[in-house]
NUFITI-197195 format. One record per residue (C-alpha): y, z, x. Coordinates in steps of 0.1 Angstrom, whole numbers, plus 5000, padded with zeros to 4 digits. Layout:
YZX/...
***
This chain:
756472012248/753171902259/751871552252/748271432253/746471102254/743571092230/740970812228/739270782194/736670552182/736570412146/734270702133/736570952150/739670812132/737870822099/736671182103/739971312116/741771132087/739471292062/740071632078/743871602078/743871482042/741671782032/743972012051/746971882032/745171901998/744072262005/747372372022/748172712007/751972672011/754572882027/754573182035/750773182039/751172902064/754272792083/756272522064/756472312096/752672282095/752972052064/755371832082/752971802112/750071722089/752071452071/752971292103/749371302114/748271152081/750670862085/749570792121/745870802111/746570582081/748070332105/745070352128/742770302098/744669992087/744369852122/740669912121/740369742088/742169432101/740169422133/736869462113/737769192089/738768952117/735369022133/733568952101/732269302095/734169352062/735569682050/733770002054/
***
């Protein structure tokens, strides 16, 4: 299994989160797509949500407020 380091800025996290959520929303189901794909998308969604929450806390502590 390959692993990668990926560096994302705040806008990248938001855009990727949107894309993953849309992929989940539009997922056609099995057998049109592999069932494992939905599991991967859900894991990505949770990771991106955690990143978004970190961004929200950081922005609030810097006085920027929510986006």
